[in-house]
NUMIZA-961539 format. One line per 8 residues: for each residue x, y, z of N, C-alpha, C, O. Coordinates in steps of 0.02 Angstrom, whole numbers, plus 32768, in hexadecimal, padded with zeros to 4 digits. Example, Ala and Ser with C-alpha at 12.3 -4.5 7.8 and 13.67 -1.06 7.14 Angstrom:
2
8294/7EE4/8186/8267/7F1F/8186/8294/7F5B/8186/82C8/7F5A/81A7; 8282/7F90/8162/82AC/7FCB/8165/8285/8002/818A/829E/8039/8192
// end
This chain:
96
8785/AC00/AC07/87BD/AC21/AC24/87F9/ABF1/AC21/87F5/ABBA/AC3D; 8830/AC06/AC02/8869/ABDA/ABFA/8898/ABDD/AC37/889D/AC11/AC58; 88B8/ABA5/AC44/88E6/AB9F/AC7C/8928/AB84/AC65/892B/AB56/AC3C; 895E/ABA1/AC7F/89A1/AB86/AC73/89B3/AB5E/ACB1/89B7/AB79/ACE8; 89BF/AB1D/ACA7/89D2/AAF0/ACDE/8A1D/AAEA/ACDE/8A3B/AAD4/ACAD; 8A3C/AAFC/AD16/8A85/AAFC/AD1B/8A99/AAC0/AD45/8A89/AABB/AD80; 8ABD/AA91/AD25/8AD5/AA55/AD47/8B1D/AA62/AD5C/8B4A/AA64/AD32; 8B28/AA6C/AD9D/8B6B/AA7C/ADB5/8B89/AA45/ADE1/8BBE/AA4E/ADFF
8B67/AA0C/ADE5/8B7F/A9D2/AE0B/8B70/A994/ADE2/8B3E/A993/ADBD; 8B99/A960/ADE8/8B8D/A923/ADC1/8B48/A906/ADCD/8B2F/A904/AE06; 8B29/A8EE/AD97/8AE6/A8D0/AD9A/8AE9/A889/AD7E/8B0F/A87C/AD4F; 8AC2/A85C/AD9A/8ABE/A819/AD7D/8A8D/A81A/AD43/8A68/A84B/AD39; 8A8D/A7E5/AD1C/8A5F/A7E0/ACE3/8A17/A7E4/ACFC/89EE/A806/ACDD; 8A07/A7C1/AD32/89C2/A7C1/AD4A/89AE/A805/AD65/8976/A81C/AD5A; 89DC/A827/AD88/89CD/A86A/ADA0/89C0/A89A/AD67/8990/A8C0/AD68; 89EC/A898/AD34/89E4/A8C5/ACFB/89A5/A8B4/ACD4/8983/A8E2/ACBD
8996/A874/ACCC/8959/A861/ACA8/891B/A87D/ACCB/88ED/A895/ACAA; 891A/A879/AD0E/88E1/A894/AD33/88DC/A8E0/AD2A/88A6/A8FB/AD22; 8916/A901/AD2C/8915/A94A/AD22/88FB/A95C/ACDC/88D1/A988/ACD5; 8915/A939/ACA9/8902/A949/AC65/88B7/A93F/AC59/8899/A962/AC30; 8898/A910/AC7B/8850/A904/AC74/8828/A940/AC8B/87F0/A94B/AC74; 8844/A966/ACB9/8820/A9A0/ACD5/882B/A9E0/ACAC/8809/AA12/ACB7; 885B/A9DE/AC7E/886C/AA19/AC57/883A/AA24/AC20/881E/A9F4/AC05; 8831/AA62/AC0F/8807/AA76/ABD6/8833/AA7A/AB98/8870/AA82/AB9E
8816/AA76/AB5E/883E/AA78/AB20/8860/AABB/AB15/888F/AAC0/AAEE; 8849/AAEF/AB38/886A/AB31/AB32/88A4/AB38/AB64/88C7/AB6A/AB63; 88AD/AB07/AB8F/88E3/AB08/ABC1/8925/AAF5/ABA1/8927/AAD9/AB6A; 895B/AB03/ABC4/899E/AAEE/ABB0/89C3/AAD7/ABEF/89B2/AAEB/AC27; 89F5/AAAE/ABE4/8A1F/AA96/AC1B/8A68/AAA4/AC0A/8A7D/AA9B/ABD1; 8A8E/AABA/AC3C/8AD5/AAC7/AC31/8AFD/AAA5/AC68/8AEB/AAA7/ACA3; 8B33/AA85/AC54/8B5F/AA62/AC82/8B9C/AA8E/AC8E/8BC0/AAA1/AC60; 8BA6/AA9F/ACCE/8BDE/AACA/ACE1/8C04/AAA8/AD1B/8BEA/AA7A/AD3A
8C40/AABF/AD28/8C69/AAA9/AD60/8C69/AA5C/AD63/8C73/AA3C/AD30; 8C5F/AA3F/AD9E/8C61/A9F6/ADA5/8C25/A9D3/AD85/8C25/A996/AD7C; 8BF3/A9F9/AD72/8BBA/A9DC/AD4E/8BD0/A9BF/AD0B/8BAD/A995/ACEF; 8C09/A9D7/ACF1/8C23/A9BC/ACB1/8C35/A973/ACB6/8C34/A950/AC84; 8C44/A95A/ACF2/8C54/A913/ACFA/8C18/A8E7/ACE6/8C21/A8AE/ACD2; 8BDC/A902/ACEB/8BA0/A8DE/ACD6/8BA6/A8C8/AC8E/8B8C/A893/AC7C; 8BC7/A8EF/AC65/8BCC/A8E2/AC1D/8BFC/A8AA/AC0B/8C01/A898/ABD1; 8C20/A890/AC3D/8C4C/A856/AC31/8C24/A816/AC29/8C3D/A7E5/AC0D
8BE7/A816/AC41/8BBC/A7DB/AC3F/8B98/A7D8/ABFC/8B70/A803/ABEC; 8BA7/A7A5/ABD4/8B89/A79F/AB92/8B3D/A796/AB95/8B1A/A7AA/AB67; 8B25/A779/ABCB/8ADC/A772/ABD4/8ABC/A7B7/ABDC/8A85/A7C3/ABC4; 8ADE/A7E3/ABFE/8AC4/A827/AC08/8AC1/A84B/ABC5/8A8E/A86B/ABB6; 8AF6/A846/AB9E/8AF6/A869/AB5E/8AC2/A84C/AB2E/8AA8/A870/AB04; 8AB3/A80B/AB34/8A7E/A7EF/AB0A/8A3A/A80A/AB1F/8A0E/A814/AAF5; 8A31/A815/AB60/89F3/A833/AB79/89ED/A87B/AB5E/89B8/A890/AB49; 8A24/A89F/AB5F/8A23/A8E3/AB44/8A14/A8E5/AAFA/89F1/A911/AAE2
8A2E/A8B4/AAD5/8A22/A8B1/AA8D/89D9/A8A6/AA7C/89C2/A8BC/AA47; 89B4/A886/AAA8/896D/A878/AA9B/893F/A8AB/AABC/8902/A8A8/AAB4; 895C/A8DA/AAE1/8934/A90D/AB04/8923/A946/AAD5/8948/A955/AAA6; 88EB/A967/AAE2/88D7/A9A3/AABC/88FA/A9E1/AAD7/88F6/AA16/AAB8; 891A/A9DB/AB10/893B/AA13/AB31/8980/AA1F/AB11/89A5/A9EF/AB05; 8990/AA5D/AB04/89D2/AA6F/AAE9/8A05/AA6D/AB21/89F8/AA86/AB58; 8A3F/AA4E/AB14/8A72/AA45/AB47/8AB3/AA68/AB33/8AC4/AA6B/AAF8; 8AD6/AA82/AB65/8B14/AAA7/AB5B/8B46/AA92/AB91/8B33/AA77/ABC5
8B86/AA9F/AB84/8BBB/AA96/ABB5/8BEF/AACC/ABAB/8BFB/AAE2/AB72; 8C0D/AAE1/ABE1/8C41/AB15/ABDF/8C84/AAF6/ABCB/8C9B/AAC7/ABEB; 8CA2/AB10/AB96/8CE0/AAF4/AB7C/8D19/AAF4/ABAF/8D3B/AAC1/ABB7; 8D22/AB2B/ABD3/8D58/AB2E/AC05/8D4E/AAFA/AC3C/8D7F/AADD/AC54; 8D10/AAF0/AC50/8D02/AABF/AC85/8D0D/AA77/AC6B/8D26/AA4D/AC90; 8CFB/AA6A/AC2D/8D07/AA28/AC0F/8D53/AA1B/AC0D/8D69/A9E5/AC20; 8D78/AA4C/ABF5/8DC1/AA44/ABEF/8DE2/AA3B/AC33/8E0F/AA11/AC3A; 8DCD/AA60/AC65/8DEA/AA5C/ACA7/8DDF/AA18/ACC7/8E05/AA04/ACF3
8DAB/A9F6/ACB2/8D9A/A9B5/ACCF/8DA9/A97B/AC9F/8D96/A942/ACAB; 8DCA/A98B/AC69/8DDE/A959/AC36/8DA3/A930/AC1C/8DA8/A8F4/AC10; 8D6B/A953/AC14/8D30/A932/ABF8/8D36/A938/ABAC/8D3B/A96F/AB90; 8D35/A8FF/AB8B/8D40/A8FB/AB43/8D07/A91A/AB1C/8CCD/A91B/AB32; 8D18/A933/AAE2/8CE6/A94F/AAB5/8CC6/A919/AA8A/8C9B/A928/AA60; 8CD9/A8DA/AA93/8CBD/A8A5/AA69/8C72/A89E/AA72/8C50/A883/AA46; 8C57/A8B5/AAAA/8C0F/A8B1/AAB7/8BED/A8F2/AAA5/8BB4/A8FD/AAB9; 8C0E/A91D/AA7F/8BF5/A960/AA72/8BB5/A962/AA48/8B96/A997/AA42
8BA1/A92A/AA2C/8B62/A929/AA06/8B27/A938/AA32/8AF4/A953/AA1C; 8B2C/A926/AA72/8AF4/A92E/AAA0/8AED/A976/AAB9/8AB8/A988/AAD4; 8B20/A99F/AAB0/8B1E/A9E3/AACB/8B4B/AA11/AAA2/8B78/A9FA/AA7F; 8B3C/AA52/AAA7/8B66/AA84/AA87/8B9A/AA9D/AAB9/8B8B/AAA6/AAF4; 8BD6/AAA7/AAA1/8C0C/AAC1/AACB/8C0F/AB0C/AAC2/8C15/AB26/AA8B; 8C0A/AB30/AAFB/8C08/AB79/AAF9/8C39/AB97/AB2B/8C56/AB73/AB54; 8C43/ABD8/AB26/8C6F/ABFB/AB56/8C43/AC21/AB89/8C05/AC1E/AB87; 8C64/AC43/ABB7/8C3F/AC66/ABEB/8C16/ACA1/ABD1/8BE2/ACB1/ABEE
8C2B/ACC0/AB9C/8C03/ACF6/AB7F/8BC0/ACDB/AB66/8B8C/ACFA/AB6F; 8BC2/ACA1/AB45/8B84/AC81/AB2D/8B59/AC6A/AB68/8B1B/AC6B/AB64; 8B78/AC57/ABA0/8B54/AC44/ABDC/8B2C/AC7F/ABF6/8AF2/AC79/AC08; 8B4C/ACBA/ABF7/8B29/ACF7/AC0D/8AEE/AD04/ABDE/8AB7/AD15/ABF5; 8AF8/ACFC/AB9D/8AC2/AD06/AB6D/8A88/ACD6/AB7B/8A4E/ACE9/AB75; 8A98/AC97/AB8D/8A64/AC66/AB9D/8A3B/AC7C/ABDA/89FE/AC76/ABDB; 8A5E/AC95/AC0D/8A39/ACAB/AC48/8A0B/ACE5/AC38/89D5/ACEB/AC55; 8A20/AD10/AC0B/89F7/AD49/ABF8/89BC/AD35/ABCB/8989/AD58/ABCA
89C3/ACFF/ABA6/898F/ACEB/AB77/895A/ACBD/AB96/8929/ACAB/AB76; 8964/ACAB/ABD5/8932/AC81/ABF9/8913/ACAA/AC32/8934/ACD6/AC4E; 88D5/AC9B/AC41/88B2/ACC1/AC75/88CD/ACB5/ACBB/88CD/ACE3/ACE5; 88E4/AC78/ACC8/88FF/AC69/AD0A/8935/AC34/AD04/893B/AC12/ACD1; 895D/AC2D/AD3A/8991/ABF9/AD3C/8989/ABD1/AD7C/8974/ABEA/ADB0; 899A/AB91/AD77/899A/AB64/ADB1/89DB/AB3E/ADB0/89EF/AB23/AD7C; 89FD/AB3C/ADE9/8A3B/AB15/ADEF/8A2D/AAD3/AE11/8A07/AACF/AE41; 8A4C/AA9E/ADF6/8A43/AA5B/AE11/8A86/AA41/AE28/8A8B/AA09/AE41
// end
């Protein structure tokens, strides 16, 4: 059963690493609202690059928080319509 993990608050590298260890390969993680600040940490994006979990971030939320796209290799940038599609394609969602 796949889960979409919604990160809506900033996470440290160690917190995110612990979360990712619990995720299944069919899970996905999306960074929204202030959770986008997590992506400013290069250590976090390196953890995402080595994870089997697919990662996403909302473009409007990234822009509103001036989070650079230079780390975009670790995650896909999507809009809110794609976010809705993600929620529909996973069996459940969990907000962190």
